[in-house]
C-alpha positions in Angstrom: 0.0 0.0 0.0 1.4 3.4 -0.9 0.7 6.6 1.0 1.2 10.1 -0.1 0.4 13.6 1.0 0.0 14.9 4.5 -1.3 12.6 7.2 -3.4 10.6 7.1 -2.5 10.4 3.4 -4.4 8.6 0.7 -3.6 4.8 1.0 -3.6 3.0 -2.4 -2.7 -0.6 -3.2 0.4 -1.0 -5.5 2.2 -3.9 -7.1 5.7 -4.8 -6.0 7.5 -7.4 -3.9 7.3 -8.4 -0.3 10.2 -10.0 1.6 9.5 -12.1 4.7 12.5 -13.0 6.9 12.4 -15.3 10.0 12.7 -18.8 11.3 16.0 -19.1 9.5 14.5 -18.5 6.1 13.7 -15.7 3.6 10.6 -15.7 1.4 10.2 -13.3 -1.5 6.7 -12.8 -2.9 5.2 -10.9 -5.9 2.5 -8.5 -5.0 -0.3 -8.0 -7.6 -1.8 -4.6 -8.6 -4.5 -5.2 -6.0 -1.7 -5.0 -3.3 -2.4 -8.5 -1.9 -0.1 -11.3 -1.1 -0.4 -14.7 0.6 2.2 -16.8 2.3 1.9 -20.1 4.2 4.7 -20.1 6.9 5.7 -22.2 9.8 5.2 -20.8 13.3 7.8 -18.1 14.3 8.6 -14.4 14.3 9.0 -12.7 11.0 9.9 -9.3 9.7 8.1 -8.0 6.6 9.5 -5.4 4.2 8.8 -4.6 0.6 9.5 -2.7 -2.6 7.1 -0.8 -4.7 7.4 -0.4 -8.5 10.5 1.7 -8.2 14.2 0.7 -8.6 14.3 -3.1 -8.0 18.0 -2.9 -7.2 17.5 -0.5 -4.3 17.0 -1.3 -0.6 13.7 -2.3 0.8 11.8 0.9 1.5 8.3 -0.3 2.4 7.7 -1.3 6.0 5.4 -3.9 7.4 6.9 -4.6 10.8 7.1 -7.8 12.9 4.6 -10.6 12.7 4.4 -13.5 15.2 2.7 -16.7 14.1 1.6 -19.6 16.2 0.5 -22.9 14.7 -2.8 -22.5 12.8 -2.7 -18.7 12.9 -4.1 -16.6 10.0 -2.5 -13.1 10.2 -2.9 -10.0 8.1 0.3 -8.0 7.5 0.1 -4.5 5.9 3.2 -3.2 4.2 3.2 0.6 3.7 5.3 2.6 1.3 5.7 6.3 1.9 5.8 7.9 -1.5 6.1 11.5 -0.3 
């Protein structure tokens, strides 16, 4: 999701990639134009970051924060890109 303008901004879904790191593994997912992604992960603590449609060689610049999963959990993780 991209945000621009003064707070609270105007959140809009965008395509890109999401990287999920944790439990000794790294997962990279493609995000469609609807801004949605789905991952099936083992229990553990994960950090979620991402990239929008900008320079794919640059650092991760979209933040999602930590996610903690227990067995059988379904969790929503929002990744926000500040385009201002």
